C-alpha positions in Angstrom: 31.2 -1.7 -0.8 28.7 1.1 -1.3 30.1 2.3 -4.6 30.2 -1.2 -6.1 26.7 -2.1 -5.0 25.4 1.2 -6.2 26.8 0.4 -9.6 24.1 -2.2 -9.9 21.4 0.5 -10.3 23.5 3.1 -12.0 22.5 4.2 -15.5 25.1 2.8 -17.9 24.3 3.5 -21.5 27.6 3.9 -23.5 25.8 3.0 -26.7 23.9 6.3 -26.5 27.1 8.1 -27.3 26.8 6.8 -30.9 23.5 8.6 -31.5 24.8 11.7 -29.8 27.7 11.6 -32.3 25.4 11.3 -35.3 26.3 7.6 -35.8 23.0 6.0 -34.8 23.3 3.5 -37.6 26.1 1.8 -35.6 23.9 1.2 -32.6 23.0 -2.3 -33.8 26.7 -3.3 -33.8 27.1 -2.3 -30.1 23.7 -3.5 -28.9 24.9 -7.0 -27.9 27.5 -5.4 -25.6 25.0 -3.0 -24.2 22.8 -5.9 -23.4 25.5 -7.3 -21.1 25.3 -4.2 -19.0 21.6 -4.4 -19.0 21.6 -8.0 -17.8 23.9 -7.2 -14.9 21.7 -4.4 -13.8 20.2 -4.8 -10.3 18.4 -3.2 -7.4 21.0 -1.7 -5.0 18.5 -0.6 -2.4 17.0 -4.1 -2.5 20.4 -5.7 -1.9 21.0 -3.4 1.1 17.6 -4.3 2.5 18.4 -8.0 2.1 21.7 -7.6 3.9 20.1 -5.7 6.7 17.4 -8.3 7.0 19.8 -11.2 7.4 21.9 -9.4 10.0 18.8 -8.5 11.9 17.6 -12.1 11.8 21.0 -13.3 13.1 21.0 -10.8 16.0 17.4 -11.7 16.9 18.1 -15.5 16.8 21.1 -14.9 19.0 18.8 -13.1 21.5 16.4 -16.1 21.4 19.3 -18.3 22.2 20.4 -16.2 25.1 16.9 -15.9 26.5 16.5 -19.7 26.2 19.7 -20.4 28.1 18.7 -18.0 30.9 15.2 -19.3 31.2 16.3 -22.9 31.3 19.0 -22.2 33.8 16.7 -20.2 36.1 13.6 -22.5 35.7 15.4 -25.8 36.2 18.0 -24.8 38.9 16.5 -27.1 41.4 15.8 -30.0 39.1 17.6 -33.3 39.7 17.5 -36.8 38.1 17.6 -38.4 34.7 14.6 -36.5 33.3 16.2 -33.2 34.3 19.4 -34.1 32.6 17.6 -35.2 29.4 15.7 -32.0 29.4 18.8 -29.8 29.8 20.6 -31.9 27.1 17.7 -31.3 24.7 17.7 -27.5 25.3 21.5 -27.4 24.9 21.1 -29.2 21.6 18.5 -26.7 20.4 20.5 -23.7 21.6 23.5 -25.0 19.6 21.2 -25.2 16.6 20.1 -21.6 17.1 23.8 -20.6 17.3 24.6 -22.4 14.1 21.7 -20.7 12.3 22.7 -17.2 13.6 26.2 -17.8 12.3 24.9 -19.1 9.0 22.6 -16.0 8.6 25.6 -13.7 9.0 27.5 -15.9 6.5 24.7 -15.6 4.1 24.7 -11.8 4.5 28.5 -11.8 3.8 28.0 -14.0 0.7 25.2 -11.7 -0.7 27.3 -8.6 0.0 30.4 -10.1 -1.7 28.3 -11.2 -4.7 26.7 -7.8 -5.1 30.1 -6.2 -4.9 31.5 -8.5 -7.5 28.6 -8.0 -9.9 28.6 -4.3 -9.4 32.3 -4.1 -10.0 32.0 -6.3 -13.0 29.2 -4.0 -14.4 31.4 -1.0 -13.9 34.4 -2.7 -15.6 32.2 -3.7 -18.5 30.8 -0.2 -18.8 34.3 1.3 -18.8 35.4 -1.2 -21.5 32.4 -0.6 -23.7 32.6 3.1 -23.2 36.3 3.1 -24.4 35.3 1.0 -27.4 32.5 3.4 -28.3 34.9 6.3 -28.3 37.4 4.5 -30.4 34.6 3.4 -32.8 33.4 7.0 -33.2 36.9 8.2 -33.9 37.6 5.3 -36.4 34.4 5.7 -38.3 34.6 9.4 -38.6 38.2 9.0 -40.0 37.1 6.3 -42.4 34.0 8.1 -43.6 36.2 11.1 -44.4 38.4 8.9 -46.6 35.6 6.8 -48.1 33.1 9.6 -48.6 30.5 8.2 -46.3 29.3 5.1 -44.5 30.4 2.6 -47.0 30.6 -1.2 -46.7 34.3 -0.9 -45.9 33.6 1.5 -43.1 31.0 -0.8 -41.6 33.2 -3.9 -41.9 36.1 -2.2 -40.0 33.7 -0.9 -37.4 32.3 -4.4 -36.9 35.9 -5.7 -36.6 36.6 -3.2 -33.8 33.5 -4.1 -31.9 34.2 -7.8 -32.2 37.6 -7.4 -30.6 35.8 -6.2 -27.4 33.1 -8.8 -27.4 35.1 -11.6 -25.8 36.6 -9.5 -22.9 33.1 -8.2 -22.1 31.6 -11.7 -22.3 34.4 -12.9 -19.9 33.4 -10.2 -17.4 29.8 -11.3 -17.5 30.8 -15.0 -17.0 32.7 -14.1 -13.9 29.6 -12.2 -12.5 27.4 -15.2 -13.3 29.7 -17.6 -11.6 29.6 -15.4 -8.5 25.8 -15.3 -8.4 25.7 -19.1 -8.9 28.1 -19.7 -6.0 25.9 -17.5 -3.7 22.8 -19.6 -4.4 23.9 -22.7 -2.5 24.6 -21.1 1.0 21.4 -19.0 0.8 19.2 -22.0 -0.1 21.0 -24.1 2.6 20.2 -21.4 5.1 16.5 -21.4 4.2 16.5 -25.2 4.6 18.2 -24.8 8.0 15.6 -22.4 9.1 12.8 -24.9 8.4 14.7 -27.6 10.2 15.2 -25.4 13.3 11.5 -24.5 13.3 10.6 -28.2 13.3 13.1 -28.8 16.0 11.6 -26.0 18.0 8.1 -27.5 17.6 9.4 -30.8 19.1 11.3 -29.0 21.9 8.3 -26.8 22.8 6.2 -30.0 23.2 8.7 -31.6 25.4 9.0 -28.4 27.4 5.3 -28.2 28.1 5.2 -31.9 29.2 8.4 -31.9 31.3 8.4 -28.4 32.7 4.9 -27.1 33.2 6.2 -24.8 36.0 9.0 -23.2 33.8 8.7 -19.6 32.7 6.4 -19.0 29.7 9.4 -18.7 27.5 8.5 -21.4 24.9 5.4 -19.8 23.4 7.0 -16.4 23.3 10.2 -17.5 21.7 8.5 -19.8 19.3 6.5 -16.8 18.1 9.6 -14.8 17.7 11.2 -17.6 15.7 8.1 -17.9 13.5 8.2 -14.1 12.9 11.8 -14.3 11.8 11.1 -17.1 9.5 8.3 -15.1 7.8 10.7 -12.1 7.6 13.4 -14.2 5.9 11.0 -15.8 3.4 9.6 -12.3 2.5 13.1 -11.0 2.0 14.1 -14.0 -0.1 11.1 -13.4 -2.3 12.3 -9.9 -3.1 15.8 -10.9 -4.1 
């Protein structure tokens, strides 16, 4: 995982080998392929921070769920009747929602991790392919220049033909990476929506708790604050993606 994700930030400039070989006039031919590598560049440290944030959120929400269950069980142990049953049913429903969100948060982290790995690996593969092409191009052009007596139209035409044979394979690699990123957007956006829904559910639950269980532990306000904190943390991390 680490190597593939690190590839997002790695310097990949196979086109620079042309200038180093004294063939800077060919850079324009290879520039579109170099642009593919540049488009797939990312922030590896940012990805790791995003992954850590989602895992932390999942763990913290799981803690909230456990604390809620314990507080309700202890605070309502002696309650009987329909109102008590309704209250417990409502808390059970909310606890299940928290569990669903915690699981979804871990799933989102897994999706982001897999996507980053795919894009990083794709970038490395494209870099290897373009690097191989550049070396072949250098060898071909030097040979043809020796025969033609310089950088003639014939040399440029054959150099262009060689570059064109690599254009489609490199474009296919980029398309695969783009598809992976597009597939990751849906579960992450769904998770953000779920977080908002759970927050609204908590607002309703906290109101019922205050009305129905004024003698219960002061769990509601504390946990609601924790949930709000985690929501802020998630939104901040989302904005840095």
